[in-house]
C-alpha positions as CSV (number, residue, x, y, z in Angstrom):
1,M,3.9,46.2,54.0
2,P,2.1,44.6,51.0
3,A,2.5,40.9,50.6
4,T,4.6,39.9,47.6
5,A,3.6,37.1,45.2
6,D,5.8,34.1,44.7
7,R,8.3,34.7,42.0
8,H,8.2,32.4,39.0
9,D,11.4,32.8,37.0
10,P,11.4,31.2,33.5
11,Y,13.4,28.0,33.0
12,A,16.6,27.8,31.0
13,A,16.0,26.3,27.5
14,F,19.4,24.4,27.5
15,N,18.6,22.1,30.4
16,F,16.6,19.3,29.0
17,R,16.5,15.4,28.6
18,V,15.1,13.2,25.9
19,D,13.9,9.7,26.6
20,I,12.7,7.3,23.9
21,D,11.3,3.9,24.9
22,G,13.8,1.1,24.7
23,M,16.6,3.2,23.5
24,P,19.6,4.6,25.5
25,V,19.8,8.0,24.0
26,A,22.7,10.5,24.5
27,G,22.1,14.2,25.3
28,F,20.7,16.4,22.5
29,S,21.9,19.9,21.7
30,E,18.6,21.0,20.3
31,C,14.9,20.0,20.4
32,S,12.1,21.7,18.5
33,G,8.6,20.9,17.3
34,L,6.7,20.8,20.6
35,T,3.7,22.2,18.9
36,T,0.0,21.3,18.7
37,E,-2.5,22.8,16.3
38,T,-6.2,22.4,15.6
39,D,-7.5,23.1,12.1
40,H,-10.7,25.2,11.9
41,I,-13.6,24.5,9.7
42,E,-15.6,27.6,8.4
43,Y,-19.3,27.0,8.3
44,R,-22.0,29.4,7.3
45,E,-25.6,28.8,8.3
46,G,-28.2,29.5,5.6
47,N,-30.0,32.0,7.7
48,E,-27.0,34.1,8.6
49,D,-25.6,36.2,5.8
50,I,-22.5,37.8,7.4
51,T,-21.4,35.5,10.2
52,V,-19.0,32.6,9.5
53,R,-18.9,30.0,12.3
54,K,-15.5,28.3,13.1
55,L,-15.9,24.7,14.1
56,L,-13.1,22.4,15.6
57,G,-11.3,20.5,12.9
58,L,-8.5,17.9,13.0
59,R,-5.7,18.0,15.7
60,K,-2.2,18.1,14.3
61,Y,1.2,17.6,15.9
62,T,4.4,19.0,14.4
63,N,7.3,16.7,14.0
64,I,9.9,16.7,16.8
65,V,13.3,17.7,15.6
66,L,16.3,16.5,17.7
67,K,19.9,17.4,17.0
68,Q,23.0,15.9,18.7
69,G,26.7,15.5,18.2
70,L,27.5,12.5,16.1
71,T,29.1,9.6,18.2
72,S,30.0,5.9,17.5
73,S,26.4,4.9,18.6
74,T,24.2,4.0,15.8
75,D,20.9,3.4,17.8
76,L,19.0,6.2,16.2
77,W,20.2,5.2,12.7
78,Q,19.2,1.6,13.4
79,W,15.8,2.8,14.4
80,R,15.5,4.8,11.1
81,L,16.7,1.7,9.2
82,K,13.8,-0.4,10.4
83,I,11.4,2.3,9.0
84,I,13.4,2.4,5.6
85,N,13.0,-1.3,5.4
86,G,9.3,-1.2,6.0
87,Q,9.1,-2.3,9.6
88,A,6.7,-0.3,11.8
89,D,8.6,0.5,14.9
90,R,6.5,3.1,16.8
91,R,7.8,4.3,20.2
92,S,6.7,6.7,22.9
93,G,9.1,9.1,24.6
94,S,9.3,12.4,26.6
95,I,11.2,15.6,26.4
96,T,11.8,16.7,30.0
97,L,12.7,20.4,30.9
98,L,14.9,20.5,34.0
99,D,15.3,23.3,36.5
100,E,18.5,24.6,37.8
101,A,19.0,21.8,40.2
102,R,18.3,19.2,37.3
103,N,14.9,18.3,38.7
104,K,12.0,17.7,36.4
105,A,10.1,21.0,35.8
106,L,7.9,20.1,32.8
107,E,7.5,17.1,30.6
108,W,6.1,16.7,27.2
109,K,5.2,13.1,26.3
110,F,4.7,11.9,22.7
111,R,3.1,8.7,21.5
112,E,3.2,6.5,18.4
113,G,6.4,8.1,17.3
114,W,8.8,7.0,14.5
115,P,11.7,8.5,12.7
116,C,10.5,10.0,9.4
117,K,13.9,11.7,8.6
118,W,17.4,11.3,9.5
119,E,20.1,13.7,8.4
120,G,23.9,13.3,8.7
121,P,26.3,16.0,9.4
122,A,27.5,18.6,7.0
123,L,31.2,18.0,6.7
124,N,33.7,20.8,6.0
125,A,37.4,20.5,6.4
126,K,37.8,24.2,6.9
127,N,36.2,24.4,10.3
128,N,36.4,22.5,13.6
129,E,32.7,22.3,14.6
130,V,31.1,19.3,16.1
131,A,29.5,16.9,13.5
132,I,25.8,17.0,14.1
133,E,23.1,14.5,13.3
134,T,19.4,15.3,13.1
135,L,16.4,13.0,13.7
136,E,12.9,14.0,13.0
137,I,10.2,12.1,14.7
138,C,6.5,12.3,13.6
139,H,4.0,11.1,16.2
140,E,0.4,11.0,16.9
141,G,0.0,12.8,20.2
142,L,1.7,15.3,22.5
143,E,0.7,16.2,26.1
144,L,2.2,18.4,28.7
145,A,2.4,16.2,31.8
């Protein structure tokens, strides 16, 4: 009988936690922007007529976008207000993907983050959806720990 390989089922995308330094943060319903990118620089050497070399360029990190149901807590707004008022308040944080038993499966850590955009809820008297606030965090580094 052939040996079977260990089975690695994918993790569910809904089971995650967000931690931001010095801030008690409630659960978020959405998190996106866990993206890294490296620009390329095209370079052609003088003795080669048909080959373009591609060199490493700048590293870029997409902004992290977090969405949560609006509550009476104003912690995220107060953090954004500091930036609006010209106070640099950079924080590190992490987004932790949890397994079915709510144990840490994967963790993305960001550094030097600050809220570059806050968006309040879209209000509509014709529906009964949860009021959602959106926070966009720009940062200077993302690593998978």
